[in-house]
N, C-alpha and C positions, 0 to 999 in steps of 0.2 A: 409455658407455651413456647415455641421455638420456630421463627421463619425461616425459610430456606430459601434465598432467591438464585434463580438459575435463568435470566433472562437477557435479552440481548437486544438493546436500542428499540426498546418500545415507549411511545407516549400512552399515557392512560387518561380516562375522563377523570377530571376533579377529584369526582367522590369516590373514585376506584384508588386513586393514588393518595388521596386520604386516609384510606385505612390502613395504608402501609407506612406514611408518615405518623400517624398515630401509635400505632405497633410499635415504631422505632422511639418515638418521644416516652413511651412508657417504660422505657429502658428494658427490656424484655432482649433476649439474646438471639443472635440472627448469625445465619451463615451464607454468604455468597461463593457462588461457583463461578470459574471463570469469566464470563460475560458479565456477570453481575457487578463487575466495575463500571461497566458502560449499558447500565440495564435500562436507565428512564430517560433517557436523551439521543436525538438523532444526531449524527455525524455533520457538524458544522450547518443546522438546519434549526429552525423553530418549529416546536409543536404545532401540528396543522389545526385549524380551526375547531373549537370544541375539546381539544386535549391539552393537557400539561405535561411538562418535563421537569426532573429534579436532575440539573446538572453536577449540584453538589455532593450527590448521594456517595461518589467514590472516595471525595475528601472527607466527608464528614460521617459517613455510616462505616465505609469499607477500612477506612485509613490509608488510602493509595493515592497513586498520584498518574492514573494510567493515562499513557500518551499514543500509545499504538503497541504492534508486536514486531518482533524479528520476523523475516518473510519464513516460508515452509523451509526446511531444513533438517539439520541433524538432531537426533534427539535432545533432551534436556538433560542434563547430569542433574540430580539432586542432592543434596549435603543438608547438615544439618545449620542450623545458623548459630553463630558463636552464642554459650551460654543456654541452649534452649533444650539440650539432651534430656534433661529431667524432667519436661513438662507432660504432664499427664496426657496430652494430645496426641504426645509421640510414642506413648506407651506401646510395647509390643508390635513396634513397627521396624522392620528392617529395611531402612534407609536406600538400602543398596539396591531393595527391589523396586524402588520409585523411578519411573522413568516420564518424563514430558514428553508425549507424543503429540501435541501441537504445536505452536511457533512459542518460544519464551517471550512472556508480556513483559513491556516496558512499564513498570511500575515506581520507581525508585523517581524520588525520594520517599520514603514512607512519613506518613503524619508524625508528630511527635508523640502521640498517642499508641500509636502501633508497634508493636514488639514482633520481630520475624521469628517465626520458628525454621524454616526451611530456605534454601536457597537453591537458585538454578542457575547452571553454567551453559553455555554454549561458545564454541571456538570463536574467537575474534570478537566478543562482546563483553561487556561488563557484566559482573553476575547479577543477577535481580531477586529478592523475595518471591518468593512462590507460593508459600502460606503464613501467615499472620493473625495474631490478634490486634484487635483497636478497642480500646477501653473509648466507647464516644462520651460526647460531652454530657448526656441524659443519665450518665451511670451506667449504662449497658454494655454488653461487650459484642462483640462482632469476631467471629472466625472467617477469615477469605483465603481461598486458595485460587491461584489462575490456573492450576491443573484442572483437568475437570473436560477434557477433549475427550470425544468419546473411547479412543484407544486406553484412557486412564481407567476408564470404568471396568476394564478389564483386568486390571490388578487388583488383587487381596490388598495390597498394601495400601493403595489407593481407598478402598473401600474400607478398610479399617481405618485411616487416618479421617474420613467423615464418619464414622461410628463414633469415633473417640471424640470427636468433638461435640457431636450431637448430646454424647454421653456428659459430658464435663460440663458443656454449657448448662444444661438442664439439671445437674446435682444441686442438691440447696447450698453445698460448700462453696461453687463455683463463683469468684469474685466476680 
């Protein structure tokens, strides 16, 4: 099994969120796309009555430290993270064909359990990880990318990145 999370600022009924918590707790693999870093909590507000949030989802499951994003502006230039070139998730991907079409997310620092695969840069800002793997405390692995703006899905290299992540996470030999 593999869960793919692509949700933005949603609170759920307790039994609905428990299904996701149980999946994560089972150690099964997960993929988070773009707004998944702030999937299950509202900005500066508590969950409405009858709903619950998971504010630590980014830290504990995704492995990031999302605080916001840079404003709309230039495309994000994508490069390989140090020592990530041989990772199977990046197989057959021409990184030069990847362009961040949405604003660059501020996600640094990654949690100690996370290993960056791709970095993104825009002028006048520090580089930020845009794809990484997080080895969770439950033993499972999450692949996350802050790419995933609508324009990214038009790029064959981005679609290949997601396919590779799915394949690697569900392979019996994946850690």
